[in-house]
C-alpha positions, 0 to 999 in steps of 0.5 A: 259241595261235599263235606269232610272231617279232618283230624289233627292233634292240637299239640301238633297243629291246632285250630288256632294255628290254622286261624292264624294262617289267614286266607292263605291257609295251610297244606294238610300234610302228614297224612299216611293212610291210603283211604285218607289220601284218597279222600283228599283226592276226592275233595274239590275247592270250596268243600267244607270240613270240620276241624277236629281236635283228636287225642286232646279234646276229641271235639269238632272245633271249627269249619274249614274250607278246601282252597287247593286241590290234592297235590304232592305232600311236601313232607313226603320223600316217596311221592306217594302222598298228597295233601290239600290246602285248607283255610279256617272259615269259622269256629263252632260256637260250641265245640261238639265232643266225640262223646256227644256225637256218639250219644246222638242216634242220628250220627250212629253211622258217621265215620267218626263213630264207625271208622274212628282212626281215619284222619280224613273222612267224608261227612254226609249232608245229614251228618253235617247239618246235625253236627252244625245244629249241635254246635249252635250253627246254622249249616251254610246254604247252597250257593244261589249260583247253582240255580238252573236256568230254564230254556226259552222257547 
């Protein structure tokens, strides 16, 4: 499983709006940056991400899950842009502000700090665990289904 951070201006599309979409989720449309698009192409179903309110609030407010692989963005007439579908998983008990992230030395290399304008960005396992800790949330545990079976012989 990989981790991500997806930014949205809350006056355009907010965490509450994603929550209201329920299990069917919503396509993450409107991304017009090649690196962000390529990040969405790398996403797998079940990957998790932080929902980050940009411009207004500037804070991670919830956890979302990728529920559909990259596909053509319905808001694009050129065919160059793709999106994934995501659904809300849970709100962060305590939103984590950009100021708090920047103040944490463990997050000094996080893309949110080093590549601030990128709207869809990867998050390392360590960064994920630290932001979850800052939010008062235990990070999700890896699936028990991934345990390897020993060969009989």
